[in-house]
All heavy atoms as TSV, in Angstrom:
chain	resi	resn	atom	element	x	y	z
A	1	MET	N	N	15.770	-226.082	-0.986
A	1	MET	CA	C	15.594	-227.446	-1.436
A	1	MET	C	C	17.041	-228.119	-1.517
A	1	MET	O	O	17.970	-227.573	-1.853
A	1	MET	CB	C	15.048	-227.438	-2.845
A	1	MET	CG	C	14.810	-228.841	-3.365
A	1	MET	SD	S	13.596	-228.925	-4.761
A	1	MET	CE	C	12.143	-229.118	-3.836
A	2	LEU	N	N	17.032	-229.300	-1.107
A	2	LEU	CA	C	18.334	-230.157	-1.122
A	2	LEU	C	C	18.716	-230.603	-2.558
A	2	LEU	O	O	17.826	-230.740	-3.388
A	2	LEU	CB	C	18.140	-231.340	-0.194
A	2	LEU	CG	C	17.971	-231.093	1.221
A	2	LEU	CD1	C	17.730	-232.447	1.989
A	2	LEU	CD2	C	19.120	-230.372	1.866
A	3	THR	N	N	19.975	-230.822	-2.687
A	3	THR	CA	C	20.448	-231.404	-3.967
A	3	THR	C	C	20.933	-232.850	-3.656
A	3	THR	O	O	21.238	-233.136	-2.550
A	3	THR	CB	C	21.523	-230.498	-4.608
A	3	THR	OG1	O	22.671	-230.535	-3.637
A	3	THR	CG2	C	21.119	-229.090	-4.762
A	4	LYS	N	N	21.057	-233.604	-4.753
A	4	LYS	CA	C	21.600	-234.944	-4.613
A	4	LYS	C	C	23.015	-234.943	-4.120
A	4	LYS	O	O	23.333	-235.671	-3.228
A	4	LYS	CB	C	21.613	-235.620	-5.959
A	4	LYS	CG	C	20.330	-236.172	-6.477
A	4	LYS	CD	C	20.578	-237.023	-7.777
A	4	LYS	CE	C	19.307	-237.312	-8.437
A	4	LYS	NZ	N	19.643	-238.166	-9.659
A	5	ASP	N	N	23.815	-233.891	-4.618
A	5	ASP	CA	C	25.168	-233.842	-4.108
A	5	ASP	C	C	25.260	-233.587	-2.605
A	5	ASP	O	O	26.100	-234.165	-2.032
A	5	ASP	CB	C	25.888	-232.717	-4.914
A	5	ASP	CG	C	26.141	-233.027	-6.350
A	5	ASP	OD1	O	26.163	-234.209	-6.672
A	5	ASP	OD2	O	26.244	-232.117	-7.096
A	6	LYS	N	N	24.398	-232.753	-2.079
A	6	LYS	CA	C	24.424	-232.483	-0.626
A	6	LYS	C	C	24.051	-233.701	0.119
A	6	LYS	O	O	24.540	-234.018	1.148
A	6	LYS	CB	C	23.572	-231.284	-0.321
A	6	LYS	CG	C	24.127	-229.924	-0.726
A	6	LYS	CD	C	23.359	-228.829	-0.302
A	6	LYS	CE	C	24.021	-227.530	-0.799
A	6	LYS	NZ	N	23.391	-226.410	-0.232
A	7	VAL	N	N	23.080	-234.505	-0.304
A	7	VAL	CA	C	22.627	-235.713	0.366
A	7	VAL	C	C	23.806	-236.758	0.225
A	7	VAL	O	O	24.041	-237.438	1.219
A	7	VAL	CB	C	21.292	-236.210	-0.237
A	7	VAL	CG1	C	21.015	-237.550	0.395
A	7	VAL	CG2	C	20.202	-235.205	0.055
A	8	LYS	N	N	24.399	-236.866	-0.890
A	8	LYS	CA	C	25.513	-237.781	-1.104
A	8	LYS	C	C	26.609	-237.350	-0.110
A	8	LYS	O	O	27.197	-238.318	0.518
A	8	LYS	CB	C	25.977	-237.761	-2.538
A	8	LYS	CG	C	25.062	-238.406	-3.474
A	8	LYS	CD	C	25.639	-238.362	-4.910
A	8	LYS	CE	C	24.665	-238.978	-5.918
A	8	LYS	NZ	N	25.155	-238.813	-7.301
A	9	GLU	N	N	26.916	-236.140	0.032
A	9	GLU	CA	C	28.015	-235.757	0.962
A	9	GLU	C	C	27.601	-236.050	2.342
A	9	GLU	O	O	28.502	-236.515	3.173
A	9	GLU	CB	C	28.209	-234.191	0.766
A	9	GLU	CG	C	29.344	-233.640	1.598
A	9	GLU	CD	C	29.517	-232.200	1.505
A	9	GLU	OE1	O	29.008	-231.580	0.417
A	9	GLU	OE2	O	30.161	-231.578	2.304
A	10	LEU	N	N	26.335	-235.831	2.710
A	10	LEU	CA	C	25.886	-236.294	3.993
A	10	LEU	C	C	26.071	-237.735	4.274
A	10	LEU	O	O	26.614	-238.110	5.385
A	10	LEU	CB	C	24.389	-235.880	4.166
A	10	LEU	CG	C	23.662	-236.252	5.507
A	10	LEU	CD1	C	24.167	-235.324	6.617
A	10	LEU	CD2	C	22.227	-236.328	5.233
A	11	ILE	N	N	25.680	-238.521	3.343
A	11	ILE	CA	C	25.928	-239.986	3.466
A	11	ILE	C	C	27.403	-240.356	3.592
A	11	ILE	O	O	27.752	-241.271	4.371
A	11	ILE	CB	C	25.177	-240.722	2.290
A	11	ILE	CG1	C	23.708	-240.624	2.441
A	11	ILE	CG2	C	25.603	-242.175	2.318
A	11	ILE	CD1	C	22.865	-241.098	1.251
A	12	ASP	N	N	28.266	-239.701	2.817
A	12	ASP	CA	C	29.633	-239.937	2.837
A	12	ASP	C	C	30.178	-239.705	4.277
A	12	ASP	O	O	31.211	-240.364	4.560
A	12	ASP	CB	C	30.448	-239.146	1.759
A	12	ASP	CG	C	30.134	-239.626	0.385
A	12	ASP	OD1	O	29.718	-240.768	0.180
A	12	ASP	OD2	O	30.449	-238.880	-0.517
A	13	HIS	N	N	29.682	-238.793	4.985
A	13	HIS	CA	C	30.150	-238.468	6.298
A	13	HIS	C	C	29.549	-239.317	7.429
A	13	HIS	O	O	29.880	-239.180	8.613
A	13	HIS	CB	C	29.974	-236.960	6.633
A	13	HIS	CG	C	30.937	-236.111	5.823
A	13	HIS	ND1	N	30.618	-235.640	4.628
A	13	HIS	CD2	C	32.144	-235.693	6.061
A	13	HIS	CE1	C	31.636	-234.922	4.135
A	13	HIS	NE2	N	32.623	-234.980	5.044
A	14	MET	N	N	28.643	-240.197	7.092
A	14	MET	CA	C	28.071	-241.113	8.079
A	14	MET	C	C	28.884	-242.312	8.254
A	14	MET	O	O	29.721	-242.664	7.378
A	14	MET	CB	C	26.545	-241.444	7.716
A	14	MET	CG	C	25.664	-240.239	7.679
A	14	MET	SD	S	23.910	-240.646	7.296
A	14	MET	CE	C	23.463	-241.478	8.833
A	15	PRO	N	N	28.757	-243.016	9.321
A	15	PRO	CA	C	29.446	-244.253	9.569
A	15	PRO	C	C	29.015	-245.347	8.515
A	15	PRO	O	O	28.023	-245.152	7.795
A	15	PRO	CB	C	28.979	-244.683	10.980
A	15	PRO	CG	C	28.003	-243.747	11.499
A	15	PRO	CD	C	27.838	-242.642	10.440
A	16	GLU	N	N	29.817	-246.358	8.377
A	16	GLU	CA	C	29.566	-247.399	7.411
A	16	GLU	C	C	28.206	-248.031	7.614
A	16	GLU	O	O	27.562	-248.447	6.652
A	16	GLU	CB	C	30.614	-248.475	7.514
A	16	GLU	CG	C	31.948	-248.138	6.779
A	16	GLU	CD	C	31.683	-247.856	5.290
A	16	GLU	OE1	O	31.073	-248.683	4.620
A	16	GLU	OE2	O	32.138	-246.753	4.873
A	17	THR	N	N	27.673	-248.143	8.921
A	17	THR	CA	C	26.400	-248.731	9.087
A	17	THR	C	C	25.572	-247.651	9.859
A	17	THR	O	O	26.143	-247.031	10.794
A	17	THR	CB	C	26.484	-250.093	9.952
A	17	THR	OG1	O	27.084	-249.779	11.201
A	17	THR	CG2	C	27.197	-251.138	9.128
A	18	PHE	N	N	24.350	-247.447	9.510
A	18	PHE	CA	C	23.480	-246.539	10.167
A	18	PHE	C	C	21.983	-247.038	9.889
A	18	PHE	O	O	21.725	-247.719	8.957
A	18	PHE	CB	C	23.773	-245.115	9.684
A	18	PHE	CG	C	23.561	-244.979	8.165
A	18	PHE	CD1	C	22.398	-244.706	7.581
A	18	PHE	CD2	C	24.785	-245.037	7.395
A	18	PHE	CE1	C	22.290	-244.510	6.201
A	18	PHE	CE2	C	24.630	-244.883	6.001
A	18	PHE	CZ	C	23.433	-244.542	5.407
A	19	SER	N	N	21.189	-246.503	10.719
A	19	SER	CA	C	19.756	-246.858	10.632
A	19	SER	C	C	19.073	-245.868	9.581
A	19	SER	O	O	19.565	-244.670	9.481
A	19	SER	CB	C	19.010	-246.823	11.975
A	19	SER	OG	O	18.939	-245.469	12.391
A	20	VAL	N	N	17.956	-246.263	9.120
A	20	VAL	CA	C	17.247	-245.362	8.219
A	20	VAL	C	C	16.713	-244.200	9.023
A	20	VAL	O	O	16.734	-242.983	8.547
A	20	VAL	CB	C	16.020	-246.169	7.586
A	20	VAL	CG1	C	15.156	-245.182	6.771
A	20	VAL	CG2	C	16.592	-247.210	6.691
A	21	ASP	N	N	16.376	-244.372	10.266
A	21	ASP	CA	C	15.974	-243.237	11.165
A	21	ASP	C	C	17.075	-242.226	11.252
A	21	ASP	O	O	16.803	-240.937	11.265
A	21	ASP	CB	C	15.554	-243.750	12.550
A	21	ASP	CG	C	14.256	-244.561	12.554
A	21	ASP	OD1	O	13.461	-244.357	11.601
A	21	ASP	OD2	O	14.114	-245.344	13.463
A	22	ASP	N	N	18.304	-242.661	11.447
A	22	ASP	CA	C	19.466	-241.736	11.511
A	22	ASP	C	C	19.589	-240.902	10.175
A	22	ASP	O	O	19.815	-239.695	10.274
A	22	ASP	CB	C	20.747	-242.435	11.731
A	22	ASP	CG	C	20.812	-242.963	13.234
A	22	ASP	OD1	O	20.127	-242.525	14.084
A	22	ASP	OD2	O	21.688	-243.874	13.432
A	23	LEU	N	N	19.495	-241.610	9.135
A	23	LEU	CA	C	19.560	-240.889	7.806
A	23	LEU	C	C	18.470	-239.898	7.700
A	23	LEU	O	O	18.727	-238.715	7.242
A	23	LEU	CB	C	19.575	-241.936	6.736
A	23	LEU	CG	C	19.585	-241.347	5.302
A	23	LEU	CD1	C	20.901	-240.460	5.066
A	23	LEU	CD2	C	19.525	-242.470	4.224
A	24	VAL	N	N	17.260	-240.249	7.865
A	24	VAL	CA	C	16.149	-239.372	7.799
A	24	VAL	C	C	16.248	-238.170	8.701
A	24	VAL	O	O	16.069	-237.045	8.276
A	24	VAL	CB	C	14.801	-240.115	7.962
A	24	VAL	CG1	C	13.660	-239.141	8.133
A	24	VAL	CG2	C	14.591	-241.193	6.943
A	25	GLU	N	N	16.760	-238.421	9.907
A	25	GLU	CA	C	16.873	-237.278	10.895
A	25	GLU	C	C	17.982	-236.394	10.374
A	25	GLU	O	O	17.708	-235.152	10.353
A	25	GLU	CB	C	17.311	-237.958	12.177
A	25	GLU	CG	C	17.489	-236.983	13.344
A	25	GLU	CD	C	17.843	-237.549	14.628
A	25	GLU	OE1	O	17.073	-238.438	15.120
A	25	GLU	OE2	O	18.998	-237.320	15.168
A	26	ARG	N	N	19.003	-236.842	9.834
A	26	ARG	CA	C	20.131	-235.913	9.325
A	26	ARG	C	C	19.727	-235.169	8.026
A	26	ARG	O	O	19.992	-234.026	7.955
A	26	ARG	CB	C	21.346	-236.687	9.113
A	26	ARG	CG	C	21.971	-237.142	10.389
A	26	ARG	CD	C	23.276	-237.826	10.205
A	26	ARG	NE	N	23.781	-238.381	11.412
A	26	ARG	CZ	C	25.061	-238.704	11.619
A	26	ARG	NH1	N	25.881	-238.534	10.731
A	26	ARG	NH2	N	25.471	-239.271	12.748
A	27	VAL	N	N	18.974	-235.824	7.183
A	27	VAL	CA	C	18.448	-235.213	5.927
A	27	VAL	C	C	17.439	-234.022	6.368
A	27	VAL	O	O	17.481	-232.879	5.874
A	27	VAL	CB	C	17.844	-236.206	4.985
A	27	VAL	CG1	C	17.106	-235.481	3.894
A	27	VAL	CG2	C	18.942	-237.075	4.401
A	28	PHE	N	N	16.634	-234.366	7.295
A	28	PHE	CA	C	15.567	-233.411	7.813
A	28	PHE	C	C	16.276	-232.218	8.401
A	28	PHE	O	O	15.949	-231.070	8.129
A	28	PHE	CB	C	14.633	-234.121	8.804
A	28	PHE	CG	C	13.583	-233.150	9.283
A	28	PHE	CD1	C	12.553	-232.878	8.586
A	28	PHE	CD2	C	13.634	-232.731	10.648
A	28	PHE	CE1	C	11.476	-232.019	9.021
A	28	PHE	CE2	C	12.644	-231.879	11.094
A	28	PHE	CZ	C	11.547	-231.493	10.280
A	29	LEU	N	N	17.359	-232.424	9.232
A	29	LEU	CA	C	18.084	-231.398	9.818
A	29	LEU	C	C	18.741	-230.529	8.800
A	29	LEU	O	O	18.763	-229.321	8.894
A	29	LEU	CB	C	19.119	-231.931	10.891
A	29	LEU	CG	C	19.969	-230.927	11.594
A	29	LEU	CD1	C	19.172	-229.974	12.356
A	29	LEU	CD2	C	20.992	-231.665	12.462
A	30	LEU	N	N	19.368	-231.087	7.879
A	30	LEU	CA	C	20.059	-230.367	6.814
A	30	LEU	C	C	19.113	-229.489	6.016
A	30	LEU	O	O	19.394	-228.382	5.798
A	30	LEU	CB	C	20.709	-231.420	5.735
A	30	LEU	CG	C	21.536	-230.873	4.617
A	30	LEU	CD1	C	22.624	-229.879	5.059
A	30	LEU	CD2	C	22.000	-231.919	3.719
A	31	GLU	N	N	17.865	-230.020	5.782
A	31	GLU	CA	C	16.890	-229.291	5.055
A	31	GLU	C	C	16.439	-228.055	5.913
A	31	GLU	O	O	16.281	-226.947	5.356
A	31	GLU	CB	C	15.732	-230.134	4.640
A	31	GLU	CG	C	14.695	-229.478	3.688
A	31	GLU	CD	C	13.735	-228.574	4.350
A	31	GLU	OE1	O	13.342	-228.825	5.456
A	31	GLU	OE2	O	13.342	-227.592	3.714
A	32	LYS	N	N	16.280	-228.237	7.158
A	32	LYS	CA	C	15.777	-227.149	8.095
A	32	LYS	C	C	16.926	-226.108	8.118
A	32	LYS	O	O	16.596	-224.887	8.253
A	32	LYS	CB	C	15.535	-227.706	9.528
A	32	LYS	CG	C	14.214	-228.504	9.504
A	32	LYS	CD	C	13.058	-227.655	9.145
A	32	LYS	CE	C	11.820	-228.387	9.243
A	32	LYS	NZ	N	10.628	-227.561	8.780
A	33	ILE	N	N	18.164	-226.491	8.238
A	33	ILE	CA	C	19.266	-225.555	8.291
A	33	ILE	C	C	19.347	-224.805	7.004
A	33	ILE	O	O	19.433	-223.492	7.021
A	33	ILE	CB	C	20.588	-226.240	8.511
A	33	ILE	CG1	C	20.679	-226.856	9.987
A	33	ILE	CG2	C	21.811	-225.278	8.302
A	33	ILE	CD1	C	21.840	-227.725	10.256
A	34	GLU	N	N	19.210	-225.366	5.850
A	34	GLU	CA	C	19.277	-224.601	4.525
A	34	GLU	C	C	18.030	-223.639	4.478
A	34	GLU	O	O	18.262	-222.553	4.060
A	34	GLU	CB	C	19.245	-225.641	3.424
A	34	GLU	CG	C	20.587	-226.236	3.192
A	34	GLU	CD	C	20.678	-226.922	1.912
A	34	GLU	OE1	O	19.769	-226.953	1.102
A	34	GLU	OE2	O	21.793	-227.399	1.561
A	35	SER	N	N	16.919	-224.101	5.045
A	35	SER	CA	C	15.770	-223.296	4.925
A	35	SER	C	C	15.937	-222.070	5.801
A	35	SER	O	O	15.591	-220.894	5.409
A	35	SER	CB	C	14.518	-224.067	5.324
A	35	SER	OG	O	13.393	-223.268	5.486
A	36	ALA	N	N	16.506	-222.257	7.020
A	36	ALA	CA	C	16.756	-221.087	7.900
A	36	ALA	C	C	17.752	-220.145	7.308
A	36	ALA	O	O	17.548	-218.902	7.465
A	36	ALA	CB	C	17.187	-221.625	9.216
A	37	GLN	N	N	18.797	-220.717	6.612
A	37	GLN	CA	C	19.839	-219.845	6.049
A	37	GLN	C	C	19.153	-218.999	4.865
A	37	GLN	O	O	19.500	-217.786	4.853
A	37	GLN	CB	C	20.957	-220.680	5.528
A	37	GLN	CG	C	21.794	-221.241	6.514
A	37	GLN	CD	C	22.988	-222.193	6.051
A	37	GLN	OE1	O	22.713	-222.819	4.963
A	37	GLN	NE2	N	23.980	-222.325	6.669
A	38	LYS	N	N	18.257	-219.488	4.223
A	38	LYS	CA	C	17.569	-218.739	3.153
A	38	LYS	C	C	16.726	-217.650	3.675
A	38	LYS	O	O	16.712	-216.577	3.199
A	38	LYS	CB	C	16.788	-219.607	2.216
A	38	LYS	CG	C	17.756	-220.419	1.238
A	38	LYS	CD	C	16.928	-221.328	0.333
A	38	LYS	CE	C	17.894	-222.158	-0.463
A	38	LYS	NZ	N	17.226	-223.125	-1.248
A	39	GLU	N	N	16.045	-217.912	4.785
A	39	GLU	CA	C	15.243	-216.985	5.473
A	39	GLU	C	C	16.131	-215.759	5.977
A	39	GLU	O	O	15.756	-214.618	5.814
A	39	GLU	CB	C	14.479	-217.553	6.724
A	39	GLU	CG	C	13.311	-218.389	6.347
A	39	GLU	CD	C	12.618	-219.027	7.498
A	39	GLU	OE1	O	12.860	-218.572	8.672
A	39	GLU	OE2	O	11.694	-219.919	7.289
A	40	ILE	N	N	17.225	-216.095	6.600
A	40	ILE	CA	C	18.110	-215.105	7.052
A	40	ILE	C	C	18.655	-214.242	5.887
A	40	ILE	O	O	18.614	-212.962	5.969
A	40	ILE	CB	C	19.281	-215.749	7.785
A	40	ILE	CG1	C	18.816	-216.275	9.103
A	40	ILE	CG2	C	20.403	-214.650	8.141
A	40	ILE	CD1	C	19.773	-217.097	9.799
A	41	GLU	N	N	18.980	-214.855	4.815
A	41	GLU	CA	C	19.464	-214.139	3.604
A	41	GLU	C	C	18.382	-213.163	3.012
A	41	GLU	O	O	18.667	-212.044	2.543
A	41	GLU	CB	C	19.856	-215.113	2.474
A	41	GLU	CG	C	21.127	-215.840	2.851
A	41	GLU	CD	C	21.471	-216.919	1.817
A	41	GLU	OE1	O	20.702	-217.123	0.814
A	41	GLU	OE2	O	22.473	-217.690	2.073
A	42	ASN	N	N	17.142	-213.588	3.200
A	42	ASN	CA	C	15.997	-212.819	2.699
A	42	ASN	C	C	15.516	-211.879	3.747
A	42	ASN	O	O	14.479	-211.083	3.547
A	42	ASN	CB	C	14.833	-213.655	2.289
A	42	ASN	CG	C	15.262	-214.479	1.079
A	42	ASN	OD1	O	16.075	-214.090	0.253
A	42	ASN	ND2	N	14.608	-215.697	0.943
A	43	GLY	N	N	16.228	-211.669	4.868
A	43	GLY	CA	C	15.915	-210.734	5.975
A	43	GLY	C	C	14.596	-211.181	6.688
A	43	GLY	O	O	13.972	-210.289	7.281
A	44	GLU	N	N	14.305	-212.451	6.738
A	44	GLU	CA	C	13.086	-212.887	7.369
A	44	GLU	C	C	13.287	-213.491	8.769
A	44	GLU	O	O	12.486	-213.895	9.390
A	44	GLU	CB	C	12.430	-213.992	6.492
A	44	GLU	CG	C	12.011	-213.445	5.155
A	44	GLU	CD	C	11.662	-214.547	4.250
A	44	GLU	OE1	O	11.670	-215.818	4.615
A	44	GLU	OE2	O	11.271	-214.353	3.077
A	45	GLY	N	N	14.579	-213.381	9.150
A	45	GLY	CA	C	14.935	-213.972	10.573
A	45	GLY	C	C	14.485	-213.072	11.627
A	45	GLY	O	O	14.105	-211.903	11.455
A	46	ILE	N	N	14.662	-213.657	12.858
A	46	ILE	CA	C	14.311	-212.819	14.002
A	46	ILE	C	C	15.571	-212.219	14.608
A	46	ILE	O	O	16.549	-212.939	14.785
A	46	ILE	CB	C	13.623	-213.693	15.104
A	46	ILE	CG1	C	12.230	-214.288	14.558
A	46	ILE	CG2	C	13.225	-212.941	16.367
A	46	ILE	CD1	C	11.598	-215.219	15.410
A	47	ASP	N	N	15.530	-210.923	14.935
A	47	ASP	CA	C	16.651	-210.294	15.621
A	47	ASP	C	C	16.953	-210.946	16.901
A	47	ASP	O	O	16.025	-211.357	17.665
A	47	ASP	CB	C	16.353	-208.734	15.773
A	47	ASP	CG	C	17.489	-208.000	16.347
A	47	ASP	OD1	O	18.408	-207.816	15.707
A	47	ASP	OD2	O	17.311	-207.683	17.579
A	48	TRP	N	N	18.231	-211.118	17.270
A	48	TRP	CA	C	18.652	-211.675	18.511
A	48	TRP	C	C	17.964	-211.035	19.760
A	48	TRP	O	O	17.514	-211.701	20.651
A	48	TRP	CB	C	20.167	-211.708	18.703
A	48	TRP	CG	C	20.635	-212.280	19.990
A	48	TRP	CD1	C	21.293	-211.584	20.954
A	48	TRP	CD2	C	20.459	-213.601	20.422
A	48	TRP	NE1	N	21.548	-212.394	21.972
A	48	TRP	CE2	C	21.075	-213.721	21.741
A	48	TRP	CE3	C	19.922	-214.755	19.876
A	48	TRP	CZ2	C	21.115	-214.894	22.429
A	48	TRP	CZ3	C	19.928	-215.913	20.630
A	48	TRP	CH2	C	20.602	-215.946	21.861
A	49	GLU	N	N	17.951	-209.733	19.818
A	49	GLU	CA	C	17.295	-208.952	20.916
A	49	GLU	C	C	15.845	-209.275	20.977
A	49	GLU	O	O	15.243	-209.445	22.083
A	49	GLU	CB	C	17.629	-207.496	20.840
A	49	GLU	CG	C	19.054	-207.133	21.026
A	49	GLU	CD	C	19.666	-207.592	22.327
A	49	GLU	OE1	O	18.949	-207.464	23.326
A	49	GLU	OE2	O	20.804	-208.084	22.397
A	50	ASP	N	N	15.176	-209.274	19.929
A	50	ASP	CA	C	13.723	-209.591	19.856
A	50	ASP	C	C	13.454	-211.051	20.305
A	50	ASP	O	O	12.474	-211.283	21.026
A	50	ASP	CB	C	13.133	-209.492	18.466
A	50	ASP	CG	C	13.117	-207.940	18.031
A	50	ASP	OD1	O	13.163	-207.053	18.944
A	50	ASP	OD2	O	13.063	-207.701	16.794
A	51	LEU	N	N	14.307	-211.977	19.960
A	51	LEU	CA	C	14.181	-213.345	20.366
A	51	LEU	C	C	14.284	-213.471	21.891
A	51	LEU	O	O	13.577	-214.197	22.563
A	51	LEU	CB	C	15.186	-214.189	19.687
A	51	LEU	CG	C	15.216	-215.725	20.000
A	51	LEU	CD1	C	13.846	-216.347	19.770
A	51	LEU	CD2	C	16.372	-216.478	19.355
A	52	LYS	N	N	15.360	-212.707	22.434
A	52	LYS	CA	C	15.552	-212.762	23.903
A	52	LYS	C	C	14.319	-212.241	24.614
A	52	LYS	O	O	13.870	-212.795	25.600
A	52	LYS	CB	C	16.826	-212.052	24.287
A	52	LYS	CG	C	18.115	-212.700	23.869
A	52	LYS	CD	C	19.330	-212.137	24.588
A	52	LYS	CE	C	19.443	-210.717	24.363
A	52	LYS	NZ	N	20.771	-210.139	24.919
A	53	LYS	N	N	13.739	-211.191	24.172
A	53	LYS	CA	C	12.516	-210.587	24.787
A	53	LYS	C	C	11.370	-211.547	24.663
A	53	LYS	O	O	10.637	-211.758	25.626
A	53	LYS	CB	C	12.133	-209.273	23.998
A	53	LYS	CG	C	13.042	-208.149	24.311
A	53	LYS	CD	C	12.613	-206.935	23.512
A	53	LYS	CE	C	13.655	-205.789	23.730
A	53	LYS	NZ	N	13.410	-204.674	22.798
A	54	GLU	N	N	11.194	-212.247	23.504
A	54	GLU	CA	C	10.144	-213.242	23.411
A	54	GLU	C	C	10.310	-214.427	24.294
A	54	GLU	O	O	9.456	-214.866	24.954
A	54	GLU	CB	C	10.076	-213.694	21.930
A	54	GLU	CG	C	8.984	-214.610	21.649
A	54	GLU	CD	C	8.837	-214.980	20.175
A	54	GLU	OE1	O	9.237	-214.275	19.347
A	54	GLU	OE2	O	8.293	-216.108	19.911
A	55	MET	N	N	11.601	-214.878	24.409
A	55	MET	CA	C	11.874	-215.994	25.304
A	55	MET	C	C	11.635	-215.550	26.772
A	55	MET	O	O	11.225	-216.417	27.540
A	55	MET	CB	C	13.291	-216.517	25.168
A	55	MET	CG	C	13.461	-217.235	23.715
A	55	MET	SD	S	15.167	-217.656	23.375
A	55	MET	CE	C	15.674	-218.772	24.728
A	56	ASP	N	N	12.018	-214.356	27.114
A	56	ASP	CA	C	11.747	-213.904	28.502
A	56	ASP	C	C	10.210	-213.934	28.806
A	56	ASP	O	O	9.836	-214.301	29.974
A	56	ASP	CB	C	12.279	-212.492	28.669
A	56	ASP	CG	C	13.781	-212.426	28.844
A	56	ASP	OD1	O	14.365	-213.456	29.131
A	56	ASP	OD2	O	14.329	-211.323	28.680
A	57	SER	N	N	9.437	-213.571	27.813
A	57	SER	CA	C	7.970	-213.592	28.085
A	57	SER	C	C	7.403	-215.060	28.226
A	57	SER	O	O	6.450	-215.265	28.929
A	57	SER	CB	C	7.259	-212.969	26.859
A	57	SER	OG	O	7.269	-213.762	25.741
A	58	TRP	N	N	8.158	-216.026	27.702
A	58	TRP	CA	C	7.721	-217.464	27.778
A	58	TRP	C	C	7.934	-217.910	29.279
A	58	TRP	O	O	7.277	-218.751	29.735
A	58	TRP	CB	C	8.518	-218.369	26.982
A	58	TRP	CG	C	8.340	-218.198	25.405
A	58	TRP	CD1	C	7.294	-217.422	24.820
A	58	TRP	CD2	C	9.216	-218.679	24.376
A	58	TRP	NE1	N	7.553	-217.536	23.463
A	58	TRP	CE2	C	8.662	-218.313	23.178
A	58	TRP	CE3	C	10.282	-219.456	24.412
A	58	TRP	CZ2	C	9.226	-218.556	21.925
A	58	TRP	CZ3	C	10.865	-219.781	23.179
A	58	TRP	CH2	C	10.294	-219.370	22.015
A	59	LEU	N	N	8.933	-217.301	29.903
A	59	LEU	CA	C	9.335	-217.755	31.255
A	59	LEU	C	C	8.533	-217.041	32.339
A	59	LEU	O	O	8.747	-217.400	33.535
A	59	LEU	CB	C	10.799	-217.542	31.478
A	59	LEU	CG	C	11.706	-218.324	30.494
A	59	LEU	CD1	C	13.196	-217.956	30.733
A	59	LEU	CD2	C	11.555	-219.825	30.624
A	60	LYS	N	N	7.704	-216.100	31.977
A	60	LYS	CA	C	6.799	-215.431	33.051
A	60	LYS	C	C	5.678	-216.146	33.241
A	60	LYS	O	O	5.124	-216.919	32.555
A	60	LYS	CB	C	6.563	-214.032	32.554
A	60	LYS	CG	C	7.792	-213.199	32.491
A	60	LYS	CD	C	7.529	-211.688	32.140
A	60	LYS	CE	C	8.835	-210.937	32.076
A	60	LYS	NZ	N	8.663	-209.582	31.671
């Protein structure tokens, strides 16, 4: 879950003018990154070798 401080920091690094779409996109990306990091910390991620095998199967 995001905190106000993280969202404020995100906004501080944006240009002086930006669209609401840009802000929503970046907040969404930040939330997805944090969610993925927690999954990895909990051992829920996919091993790189397993991912490569899965991707190879997509291309067949």
